C-alpha positions in Angstrom: 95.3 112.8 64.9 94.1 110.8 67.7 90.7 112.3 67.3 91.2 110.8 63.4 92.2 107.8 64.7 89.9 107.0 67.6 86.6 108.2 65.9 88.2 105.4 62.8 88.4 103.0 65.1 84.8 103.3 66.8 83.6 103.4 63.6 85.2 100.2 62.0 83.4 99.0 65.9 80.5 100.1 65.2 79.6 98.8 61.2 81.5 95.1 61.8 78.6 94.8 64.8 76.5 95.0 62.0 78.1 92.6 59.6 77.0 88.7 59.5 79.8 86.4 60.9 80.4 83.1 59.3 82.6 80.7 60.8 84.2 77.5 59.4 82.4 74.4 61.3 83.5 73.8 64.3 85.5 70.8 64.1 87.9 70.8 60.9 85.6 69.2 58.1 89.7 66.8 57.6 88.7 65.5 60.9 85.3 65.0 60.2 85.3 62.5 57.1 87.2 61.7 54.2 86.5 63.4 51.2 85.9 60.7 49.5 82.5 60.0 51.0 81.5 63.4 50.3 82.0 62.7 47.0 80.2 60.0 46.6 77.3 61.3 48.9 76.9 64.4 46.3 76.9 62.3 42.8 74.6 60.0 44.6 72.4 62.8 45.9 72.3 64.4 42.6 71.2 61.5 40.6 68.5 61.2 43.5 66.6 64.3 43.0 67.3 63.5 38.7 64.8 61.0 39.8 62.5 62.6 41.9 62.2 65.7 39.6 61.8 63.5 36.5 58.0 64.8 36.6 55.4 67.9 37.9 53.7 64.5 39.9 56.5 62.7 41.0 58.7 66.4 42.2 54.7 67.1 43.9 54.8 63.7 45.5 58.5 64.0 47.0 59.1 67.9 47.6 58.2 68.1 51.4 59.9 65.0 52.0 62.8 63.1 50.2 63.6 66.2 47.7 63.5 68.6 50.7 66.4 66.5 52.9 68.2 66.1 49.3 68.4 69.8 49.0 69.3 70.2 52.6 72.0 67.5 52.5 73.6 69.0 49.7 74.0 72.1 51.2 75.7 70.8 54.7 77.7 68.7 51.6 78.7 71.3 49.3 80.2 73.9 52.9 82.0 71.0 54.3 83.8 70.4 50.7 84.2 74.1 50.7 86.5 74.0 54.3 87.7 70.6 53.7 92.0 70.4 53.7 91.6 68.2 50.8 89.2 69.8 48.8 91.3 70.7 45.6 91.7 66.7 44.9 87.4 66.9 43.5 86.3 68.4 40.9 83.4 69.7 42.6 83.0 73.5 43.6 81.8 73.2 47.1 80.6 76.8 47.7 78.8 76.7 44.2 76.8 73.2 45.2 76.2 74.8 48.6 74.4 78.3 47.0 72.5 75.6 44.4 70.9 73.6 46.7 70.4 76.6 49.2 68.2 78.2 46.3 65.5 75.4 46.5 62.6 75.6 49.4 59.0 73.8 49.5 57.7 77.6 47.7 59.7 76.3 44.7 58.0 75.4 41.4 59.0 72.9 39.7 60.9 74.7 36.9 62.7 76.4 40.0 63.7 72.9 41.8 65.1 72.0 38.4 66.9 74.6 38.0 68.6 74.6 41.4 69.6 71.3 40.0 71.4 72.4 37.2 73.1 74.8 39.3 74.2 71.5 41.5 75.3 70.1 37.7 77.2 72.6 37.5 78.8 73.1 40.6 79.3 69.4 40.3 80.9 69.4 36.9 83.6 72.1 38.8 82.0 75.5 38.1 82.4 77.7 40.9 80.6 80.8 39.8 80.9 83.8 42.9 80.4 81.7 45.4 82.6 82.4 47.9 84.1 79.7 50.6 82.6 81.3 54.1 79.3 81.1 55.3 76.8 79.9 58.3 76.5 76.3 59.2 73.4 77.2 61.2 71.8 77.6 57.6 72.5 75.0 55.6 69.3 73.0 56.3 66.3 73.3 58.3 66.2 71.0 62.0 63.3 68.8 61.1 64.4 67.9 57.8 67.9 67.0 59.2 65.9 64.6 61.9 64.5 63.1 59.7 67.4 62.1 57.3 69.0 61.2 60.7 66.2 58.5 61.2 66.5 57.4 57.5 70.6 56.6 57.9 70.2 54.9 61.0 67.8 52.4 60.0 70.1 51.9 57.0 72.9 51.2 58.8 71.4 49.1 61.1 71.1 46.9 57.8 75.0 48.1 56.7 76.8 46.7 60.4 75.0 43.1 60.0 77.8 42.2 57.6 79.9 45.8 56.8 81.9 45.7 53.4 83.7 48.2 53.6 82.2 50.3 50.3 81.4 53.8 49.7 77.7 52.9 50.0 78.5 52.4 53.7 80.5 54.5 55.2 78.9 57.6 53.0 76.2 57.2 55.2 77.8 57.6 58.6 80.3 60.7 56.9 77.4 62.3 56.1 75.9 62.0 59.4 78.5 63.6 61.4 78.6 66.5 58.8 75.4 67.0 59.4 76.5 67.1 63.1 78.9 69.9 62.2 75.2 71.9 61.4 73.4 70.4 64.0 76.2 71.6 66.6 75.5 75.1 65.0 72.4 75.5 65.1 71.1 76.4 68.7 67.8 78.3 67.9 66.6 75.2 69.4 67.7 75.2 72.8 65.3 78.1 74.8 67.3 78.4 77.7 70.9 79.9 76.8 71.9 78.2 80.0 71.3 74.6 77.8 73.4 75.4 74.8 76.6 74.1 75.9 74.9 70.5 76.7 73.2 70.7 72.7 76.9 71.3 71.7 78.6 68.8 73.6 75.7 66.5 72.7 76.0 66.9 68.9 79.3 66.7 68.9 79.0 63.2 71.2 77.3 62.1 68.0 79.9 63.6 65.3 82.8 62.0 66.9 80.6 58.5 67.3 79.6 58.6 63.6 83.0 59.3 62.4 84.3 56.6 64.7 81.7 54.0 62.9 82.6 55.5 59.9 86.8 53.9 60.7 84.8 50.6 61.8 82.8 50.1 59.4 86.2 50.5 56.2 87.4 48.1 58.8 85.0 45.8 58.3 85.2 45.5 62.1 81.0 44.3 63.0 81.4 44.2 66.4 83.1 47.8 67.0 80.1 48.7 64.6 77.0 47.7 66.4 78.5 49.2 69.6 78.8 52.8 68.2 75.7 52.3 66.6 74.2 51.7 69.9 75.9 54.7 71.7 75.2 56.7 69.2 71.1 55.8 69.4 71.4 56.2 72.9 73.4 59.9 72.7 70.0 60.4 70.6 67.6 59.4 72.8 69.6 61.6 76.0 69.4 64.6 73.7 65.6 64.3 72.6 65.0 63.9 76.2 66.7 66.9 77.4 65.5 69.1 74.1 62.1 67.4 72.5 59.1 68.8 73.6 
């Protein structure tokens, strides 16, 4: 009997080594962004994709930039909603949203992109399908479109903090960037030296925390605090680029 138990234990351990390991976000999503911001952003990005995929030509023109970024962001938002402590308060099926977004790639035809969009809309209306909550945060969005999204959003935030109104279309920027920072924290493939992985994670966490705080400042219409936090976030990005960009 002891030999049998030992053999089974070894077998289970061996199998487990070859199974994919998925983990929740490195920070609880409820501490990163309020659900209402994530829902607002999901609805806005799906509406944007509707326009971007309206015609074959428009799709081809925008595929490598706007469309690619939108699908990547929606994959991250889907996972964030899936893990959010308040997920039951929205009809959006987070795991299904994530999977629909991940079905898009740069090789997708216009018809395939439209089908991915249809999947997003089904998840938006609450159709969960067979999607599971677990997913690898490091596989939700590629680093290049993520960095492009951060750059675009940062430019928009400069305008927001000139006169913050505390509206969802303003805090959705910061909340989305905070969620993207979770994916950044998890995806360490850009780090060439393993000894630098803790520094990568620390810098990603710092950016996430600054974006979460900036959301609060904008919601409070605190222009002074918002301005300081955006400067700190920019400096955080610059330090990260100085260390990790070739």
